[in-house]
C-alpha positions, -999 to +999 in steps of 0.1 A: +060+412+412+082+410+443+118+420+436+145+397+449+165+412+478+202+420+472+229+406+495+231+440+514+193+441+518+193+406+532+220+417+557+199+448+564+227+471+553+220+503+534+245+506+506+248+544+503+254+548+540+279+520+541+300+535+513+300+569+529+309+556+563+338+535+549+350+565+530+351+585+562+368+557+580+396+555+555+401+593+553+400+598+590+429+573+596+451+594+573+442+626+591+446+611+625+480+597+617+493+632+610+473+649+638+486+624+664+522+630+655+525+598+634+514+577+664+508+541+653+494+533+687+465+558+684+460+547+648+457+511+658+432+519+686+411+540+663+411+513+636+401+488+662+372+511+674+361+514+637+360+476+635+341+472+667+317+500+656+311+484+622+303+451+638+280+468+663+263+487+634+257+454+614+244+436+645+220+464+655+207+466+619+194+430+622+169+440+649+135+452+637+125+487+649+095+472+669+119+449+687+141+480+696+110+499+708+102+471+733+136+474+749+141+511+748+127+518+783+150+491+798+180+507+779+170+542+792+169+530+828+203+512+825+218+543+809+206+565+837+219+541+863+253+541+847+253+579+848+245+576+885+275+552+889+297+577+871+285+605+895+292+584+926+323+565+917+334+574+882+369+576+868+383+612+869+406+624+842+416+660+832+393+675+858+362+657+847+344+625+859+329+610+828+341+574+826+335+540+842+369+522+845+372+485+850+409+480+854+424+457+829+391+452+811+375+484+797+370+521+802+340+537+786+318+568+788+282+560+795+270+595+784+278+585+748+252+558+748+225+583+758+230+600+724+210+570+710+189+561+740+176+596+746+159+602+712+148+565+711+131+569+745+112+601+736+103+585+702+090+554+720+070+575+745+054+599+719+047+571+694+022+556+718+004+590+723-018+612+702+001+638+683+007+667+685+016+659+721-005+673+750+011+694+777+013+666+802+031+644+776+055+673+769+061+675+806+069+638+809+092+641+779+111+670+794+115+651+826+130+621+807+153+645+789+162+665+820+173+636+842+203+624+822+210+660+811+216+671+847+237+640+855+259+647+825+262+684+833+275+674+867+304+654+853+309+682+838+304+676+801+285+705+786+290+695+750+276+659+754+247+672+776+237+697+749+238+670+722+215+648+743+192+677+750+191+684+712+183+647+705+152+647+727+141+682+716+142+671+679+118+643+686+094+667+703+096+691+674+089+664+648+061+651+670+043+684+663+051+705+693+029+735+692+046+767+681+034+787+711+052+763+734+084+765+712+082+803+714+077+801+751+109+781+754+128+806+733+115+834+755+126+815+786+161+809+772+174+842+785+165+838+822+175+801+820+209+811+805+214+837+833+206+811+859+230+785+843+257+812+842+255+819+880+245+785+894+254+757+870+284+766+848+319+760+861+345+787+859+363+771+829+330+770+810+323+806+817+358+814+805+351+796+772+322+818+765+342+850+773+370+837+751+346+831+723+334+867+725+370+881+726+398+855+721+424+883+717+419+894+753+441+865+764+461+853+734+486+833+754+461+818+777+424+809+772+424+824+737+453+803+725+433+774+712+409+794+690+437+817+677+459+788+667+431+768+652+421+797+630+457+803+620+460+766+610+429+766+589+438+799+572+474+789+565+462+759+545+448+781+517+429+764+489+449+732+484+467+729+518+504+724+527+502+686+521+498+655+542+522+654+572+534+689+564+513+709+588+533+731+611+507+742+637+501+707+648+535+691+643+552+719+662+526+716+690+511+751+685+476+735+681+462+718+712+441+687+711+450+683+675+439+647+673+405+652+691+384+683+692+406+704+669+414+678+643+396+697+615+421+725+619+448+700+610+428+689+580+423+725+569+461+732+572+472+701+553+444+697+527+431+732+525+397+744+514+394+715+490+398+689+517+373+707+540+347+709+513+352+672+504+346+663+541+315+686+543+301+670+511+304+635+527+286+648+558+260+665+537+254+632+518+251+613+551+226+638+565+206+638+532+205+600+533+193+601+569+165+625+559+154+602+530+153+573+555+132+594+578+107+603+550+104+567+540+100+552+575+067+534+578+061+536+615+058+567+637+085+554+661+109+549+632+102+583+617+107+602+649+139+582+658+155+584+623+148+621+621+162+629+655+194+608+650+200+625+616+195+660+630+216+653+661+244+642+638+240+675+620+243+694+653+274+673+661+291+684+629+279+720+631+290+725+668+325+711+663+333+731+631+317+762+646+338+761+678+371+753+659+365+782+635+356+806+663+319+809+654+308+791+686+322+787+722+344+757+727+323+730+744+343+698+738+324+682+710+346+659+687+343+659+650+322+628+640+342+598+627+374+620+624+384+628+660+401+602+681+378+585+706+366+549+708+333+552+727+321+581+705+330+562+674+312+530+684+281+551+694+280+569+661+282+537+640+256+521+662+233+551+655+237+545+618+229+508+624+196+520+638+190+541+607+198+510+585+174+489+605+146+514+601+152+516+564+158+479+555+130+464+576+103+482+556+078+461+537+083+468+500+069+455+467+083+469+435+074+465+399+099+451+374 
């Protein structure tokens, strides 16, 4: 017998994902209020971004995956054109040109949208080919990945470019990329890294790598961020100092406390318990994404859901790794917790895609 759909199913909303996302939203506003120095202005902007993101998530969830697949190539072309516009006449801030600014209307970061469009494009392309992909199809996929990657590196925005590269690479991997090609890429990583060091990376990016290797070499300069973030996390102990009682952030020792380094604020005020609670929510989100991937009924849906889920994992891993000194600082915000409107809307939109893939399945259950 066919089971009657619940209200959430009729709205194409996945209940477990919605609960986890709303929990993150509520918790992040508490952390951001403290990390921003009790700024109601930033809090209101973040709450507004959450609202816009939730609406975007619900709207995207209504579209069937096959409808999305038809429009993916158009979205990719528009995304690349927007990156070209940024390169030619983008808005510059803090030494980087990453935004399109329409005065009095909106300022947004086109590279954020590529976090969804990139894996969707490679999933669309490979789903129409025989898998595992042939060499020529791998070559086309790498071209599709490389074009926006280069444009974003030029902004410069190494963190976002690496996330977009990972999103496309995960689709290739799940598409059955042959191990000999994977090992060839790993072997080529050393000469490619050397070439990037000398011909691609900016001086400040090189300094980040050197600081990662030895932050104590310049404790009052480039090593300051990492040293202070580790001090903040360590000082929180098991249970933390308490909400609004963090000294590293409130006394301005911790830089970018409301964006890239916000987890250091959380570690100081809520301790190991707070960090573990956050990691548990992230783990549940990733686990739910993998379940949706396994249950996807189309190749396009399976490739796209898996890539979005694993890219989200990389997002979390890179931010926590760089704040704790395990990875170089590459400017990747903590998902749903760090302040940032475009990033927040993009992340919620990605979960809308996951909900669409899951709730548009054809299902018949016994009662």
